[in-house]
C-alpha positions in Angstrom: 5.0 37.9 -5.3 4.3 39.2 -8.9 3.3 35.9 -10.3 1.0 35.4 -7.2 -0.5 38.7 -7.7 -1.1 38.2 -11.3 -2.8 35.1 -10.9 -5.0 36.6 -8.1 -6.0 39.5 -10.1 -7.6 36.9 -12.6 -9.7 35.1 -10.4 -13.7 35.3 -10.3 -13.3 36.7 -6.9 -11.3 39.5 -7.8 -13.3 40.2 -10.9 -16.5 40.0 -8.6 -15.0 42.6 -6.2 -14.0 45.0 -8.9 -17.7 44.6 -10.2 -18.8 45.5 -6.7 -16.6 48.8 -6.7 -18.1 49.9 -10.0 -21.8 49.2 -8.6 -20.8 51.2 -5.6 -19.7 54.0 -7.5 -22.6 54.0 -10.0 -25.1 54.1 -6.9 -23.1 57.4 -5.7 -23.6 59.0 -9.7 -27.5 58.6 -9.2 -27.4 61.8 -7.1 -27.6 64.7 -9.6 -28.9 67.6 -7.5 -28.0 69.4 -4.1 -30.7 69.2 -1.4 -30.4 72.5 0.6 -31.3 70.0 3.6 -29.9 71.6 6.9 -32.8 70.5 9.1 -34.4 67.1 9.6 -37.2 66.2 11.8 -37.4 62.1 12.6 -40.8 60.8 14.0 -40.3 57.6 16.0 -37.5 56.9 18.5 -37.4 53.3 18.2 -34.3 51.3 16.8 -34.7 52.4 13.4 -36.0 56.2 13.8 -33.3 56.9 16.8 -30.4 55.6 14.8 -31.6 57.4 11.7 -31.8 60.6 13.5 -28.1 59.9 15.1 -26.7 59.1 11.7 -27.9 62.3 10.4 -26.6 64.4 13.5 -23.3 62.4 12.8 -23.2 63.8 9.1 -23.6 67.5 10.2 -27.6 68.2 10.2 -29.7 69.5 12.7 -31.9 67.1 13.9 -35.4 66.8 16.0 -36.5 63.4 17.1 -40.1 63.0 18.1 -41.9 60.3 20.2 -44.7 60.2 22.4 -43.0 61.4 25.7 -39.4 62.1 26.4 -39.1 58.4 28.0 -39.1 57.0 24.6 -36.6 59.5 23.2 -33.8 59.1 25.9 -32.8 55.6 24.9 -32.0 56.8 21.5 -30.3 59.8 22.7 -27.9 57.3 24.7 -27.4 55.2 21.6 -26.8 58.4 19.6 -24.0 59.6 22.4 -22.3 56.0 22.1 -22.2 56.3 18.2 -20.8 60.0 18.4 -17.9 58.9 20.8 -17.0 55.7 18.5 -17.0 57.7 15.6 -15.8 61.2 16.3 -13.3 60.4 18.8 -12.5 64.2 19.6 -14.2 66.0 22.5 -15.4 69.0 20.8 -16.7 67.1 17.6 -18.6 64.8 19.9 -20.2 67.7 21.8 -21.2 69.5 18.7 -22.9 66.2 17.4 -24.9 65.7 20.8 -25.9 69.6 20.4 -27.3 69.0 16.7 -29.6 66.2 17.9 -32.7 67.4 20.2 -35.4 65.5 21.7 -38.7 67.1 20.4 -41.7 65.1 22.0 -44.2 68.1 20.9 -43.0 68.0 17.4 -42.2 71.8 17.2 -39.1 71.0 14.6 -41.6 69.9 12.1 -42.7 73.7 11.0 -38.9 74.4 10.4 -37.8 71.1 8.8 -36.3 70.5 5.3 -37.2 67.1 5.4 -39.3 65.1 7.9 -38.6 61.1 8.2 -41.2 58.7 9.5 -40.2 55.7 11.3 -43.2 54.6 13.6 -44.6 51.1 13.9 -45.5 49.1 10.7 -49.2 49.7 10.9 -51.1 51.6 8.2 -53.6 53.1 10.4 -50.7 54.4 13.0 -49.0 55.9 10.0 -51.8 57.9 8.4 -52.9 59.4 11.7 -49.3 60.8 12.2 -49.1 62.1 8.7 -52.5 64.0 9.4 -50.7 65.5 12.4 -47.8 66.2 10.5 -49.1 67.8 7.4 -50.7 70.7 9.8 -47.2 71.9 10.3 -45.2 70.9 7.1 -44.2 73.6 5.0 -45.3 73.4 1.2 -43.2 71.2 -0.8 -41.2 69.6 2.2 -40.6 66.1 1.4 -42.0 63.5 3.9 -40.0 60.2 3.8 -41.1 56.8 5.0 -39.2 54.4 6.3 -41.7 51.8 5.8 -40.0 48.3 5.0 -43.4 46.7 3.7 -46.3 49.1 3.3 -47.1 50.4 -0.3 -46.7 54.0 -0.4 -50.0 54.3 -2.6 -51.6 53.1 0.7 -50.3 55.4 2.7 -50.2 58.8 0.7 -54.0 58.6 0.1 -54.6 60.4 3.5 -52.4 63.7 2.2 -53.4 67.0 0.7 -50.0 67.0 -1.0 -49.6 63.2 -1.8 -46.6 63.9 -4.2 -44.6 65.3 -1.3 -44.7 61.2 0.1 -41.6 59.1 -0.7 -40.0 55.9 0.6 -36.5 56.3 2.4 -36.1 52.5 3.6 -32.7 52.4 5.8 -31.6 49.1 7.1 -30.5 48.0 10.7 -27.8 48.7 11.8 -28.1 52.1 10.3 -24.3 52.9 11.2 -23.1 49.8 9.1 -25.3 49.0 6.0 -24.8 51.6 3.5 -28.1 51.2 1.5 -31.1 53.2 1.4 -34.2 52.1 -0.8 -35.5 55.5 -2.2 -39.1 54.2 -3.0 -41.3 55.9 -5.4 -45.4 55.6 -5.6 -47.3 56.5 -8.5 -48.1 59.6 -6.9 -44.7 60.5 -5.8 -43.4 63.7 -7.4 -40.1 63.5 -9.6 -38.6 66.7 -7.5 -39.2 64.8 -4.5 -37.5 61.7 -5.5 -34.8 63.7 -6.8 -34.4 64.9 -3.3 -34.3 61.7 -1.6 -31.6 60.2 -3.6 -29.6 63.7 -2.9 -30.2 63.5 0.6 -29.1 59.6 0.8 -25.8 60.8 -0.8 -25.8 64.1 1.5 -25.6 61.8 4.4 -23.2 59.1 3.1 -25.6 56.3 1.9 -26.0 54.6 -1.2 -29.4 55.2 -2.9 -31.3 52.5 -5.2 -34.7 53.6 -6.5 -37.3 51.3 -6.5 -40.9 50.9 -7.3 -43.4 50.8 -4.5 -44.6 47.3 -3.9 -44.8 45.2 -0.7 -41.1 44.4 0.3 -39.8 46.9 -2.3 -36.4 45.1 -3.2 -34.2 43.9 -0.5 -37.0 42.6 1.9 -38.9 40.8 -0.6 -35.5 39.1 -1.7 -34.8 38.0 1.9 -38.3 37.0 2.8 -38.1 33.4 0.8 -34.6 32.9 2.2 -35.9 33.3 5.5 -38.9 31.3 4.7 -36.7 28.3 3.3 -34.6 28.4 6.5 -37.9 27.8 8.7 -39.0 25.1 6.1 -35.6 23.6 6.5 -35.9 23.8 10.6 -39.4 22.1 10.1 -37.9 19.3 8.5 -35.4 18.7 11.0 -32.5 20.4 10.2 -30.7 21.8 13.0 -30.6 25.6 13.3 -27.1 26.0 13.5 -26.6 24.1 10.4 -28.9 26.0 8.6 -26.9 29.2 9.4 -23.5 27.4 8.6 -24.7 26.9 5.1 -25.6 30.3 4.5 -22.3 31.9 6.3 -20.0 29.1 4.2 -21.5 30.9 1.1 -20.5 34.1 2.2 -23.5 35.8 3.8 -22.5 37.9 6.9 -24.9 35.9 9.3 -27.4 33.1 8.8 -31.1 33.5 7.8 -32.2 32.3 11.5 -29.8 34.4 13.3 -30.9 37.2 10.9 -34.6 36.8 11.9 -33.4 37.1 15.5 -31.4 40.3 15.0 -34.1 41.9 12.9 -36.6 41.1 15.9 -39.3 38.0 15.5 -42.0 40.5 15.8 -40.9 42.6 12.9 -39.9 39.5 11.0 -43.1 37.9 11.5 -45.1 41.2 10.6 -43.5 41.6 7.3 -43.8 38.2 6.5 -47.5 38.5 6.7 -47.7 41.1 4.5 -45.6 39.6 2.1 -47.2 36.2 2.0 -49.8 36.9 -0.6 -46.8 38.2 -2.9 -44.8 35.4 -2.1 -47.2 32.6 -2.1 -45.6 31.4 0.9 -47.6 31.3 4.4 -45.9 33.0 7.3 -43.7 30.6 9.8 -45.9 29.8 12.8 -42.7 29.0 14.8 -42.2 32.8 14.4 -45.7 33.9 16.1 -45.2 31.2 18.8 -42.1 32.7 19.9 -43.3 36.2 19.8 -46.5 34.8 21.8 -43.9 33.8 24.5 -42.3 36.9 24.4 -39.3 35.7 22.9 -38.5 38.3 20.3 -34.6 37.5 19.2 -31.5 39.4 20.2 -33.6 42.6 21.8 -35.0 40.2 24.4 -32.4 37.7 24.9 -34.2 34.9 23.4 -35.7 33.9 20.1 -34.6 30.9 17.8 -31.1 31.3 20.0 -30.3 32.0 23.4 -28.4 35.4 23.3 -25.3 36.1 25.9 -23.7 39.7 25.3 -25.8 39.7 22.1 -24.0 36.7 20.7 -25.9 33.7 19.8 -25.3 30.3 21.9 -25.0 27.4 19.5 -22.9 24.5 18.9 -19.4 25.2 16.9 -19.3 23.3 13.7 -16.4 22.6 11.6 -15.8 24.9 9.0 -16.4 23.2 5.6 -18.7 20.8 6.6 -22.2 22.7 5.2 -24.7 20.5 3.9 -24.8 21.5 0.1 -28.6 20.7 -0.4 -29.1 23.0 2.4 -27.0 25.8 1.1 -28.6 25.6 -2.4 -32.1 25.8 -0.9 -31.3 28.9 0.8 -29.6 30.8 -1.9 -31.5 29.5 -4.9 -34.6 31.0 -3.3 -32.9 34.4 -3.2 -31.7 34.1 -6.9 -35.4 33.2 -8.0 -37.0 36.3 -6.2 -34.3 38.4 -7.5 -35.0 37.3 -10.9 -39.0 37.9 -10.3 -38.0 41.6 -8.7 -36.6 42.6 -11.9 -39.3 41.2 -13.8 -41.6 42.9 -12.0 -39.8 46.2 -12.3 -39.3 46.9 -8.9 -35.9 48.2 -9.9 -34.8 49.2 -13.6 -32.1 46.6 -14.5 -30.1 43.6 -13.0 -27.3 45.7 -12.1 -29.5 47.7 -9.6 -30.9 44.3 -8.1 -27.2 43.1 -7.4 -26.3 46.5 -5.9 -29.3 46.4 -3.7 -28.9 43.0 -2.4 -25.1 43.4 -1.8 -25.4 46.9 -0.2 -28.5 45.9 1.8 -28.0 42.3 3.2 -24.3 41.9 2.9 -24.7 39.2 0.2 -21.6 37.5 -0.5 -19.8 40.7 -2.3 -17.1 38.1 -4.1 -19.9 36.6 -5.9 -21.0 39.7 -7.5 -24.5 39.7 -6.6 -27.5 37.2 -7.1 -28.0 37.9 -10.6 -24.6 37.8 -11.6 -24.1 34.7 -9.5 -26.9 32.8 -11.3 -25.4 34.0 -14.8 -22.1 32.5 -13.5 -23.8 29.4 -12.6 -25.9 29.2 -15.9 -29.2 30.4 -16.2 -30.6 26.8 -17.6 -28.4 25.0 -14.6 -30.4 27.5 -12.1 -33.7 26.4 -13.6 -32.8 22.8 -13.3 -31.9 22.9 -9.6 -34.8 24.9 -8.9 
């Protein structure tokens, strides 16, 4: 056992996982201040908004959740109760968490909130209309955080009287499982607001990665060409299950086709259209066609796959039989975009790219992150293979 342990400690896998541990510790140390945030108001009770509100209540904050009508908030409260039951176990703790999360269709909680998080549909005009209403009640200096996944913050902040209060706080789905939060800085964002955003992420047990405002920010921008390459492979006749197998054998938690279904094909298609000019890759028409038919992925029970009990129906493939070329086309697309994000200054340094992709997408942790993996392969080798 002692000899075996010594050998295992010296493997690349062991070193990479130790690296991931230190990346996690580094993100934790980015928070340098206390927030003083006790009350949070969330606007938008869809999957993301509802789950962000539930997570904040779970972590001990008083939360008001707003949407157009009570009927749009009730499903989020039901999901929250399941989360509290699963995480807290004790009846008194569950009841206390339920009491901390309140439906607020009229938005009365805005006036007393220490932080407001907007999580409405990815539409610039809709978000600007929401901001105009919110700012009438917001106290001076209170941070307004948007959960937008793709819209540049400069486009959003123009309608605000106090544009410095707007930052991005991009959570990942499922909120209760993925630890990353991208903290987005627009050119107009006040330094104090960004400091508050980073500290708040730690307050609720998340890992913050500071990013520059840019379409797709860090994680979605790196995922987009990976998913786009999957659509190209499918167009060339590679079976969907084989595409996903290539990714999971590399170490991804799920393949790109299943990921698109999990995100929701309507959302995936919308983000792809926003990122198309940045990536130089046209959105996949197959996605738009499925959406047109009402096949949105897991949430509708049908997307690229059919779903039973939220699990995809697909053939079982023998482990170890993935096509190496399919795998390279998927993974090298991510490596290339990760390098582009660093070059464009979306984050300050390579380690933050790697941390963001590991903790935001589940990128094979034992490989140490996309840029670290590219260095291990050899940059000349990666360029030649691309």
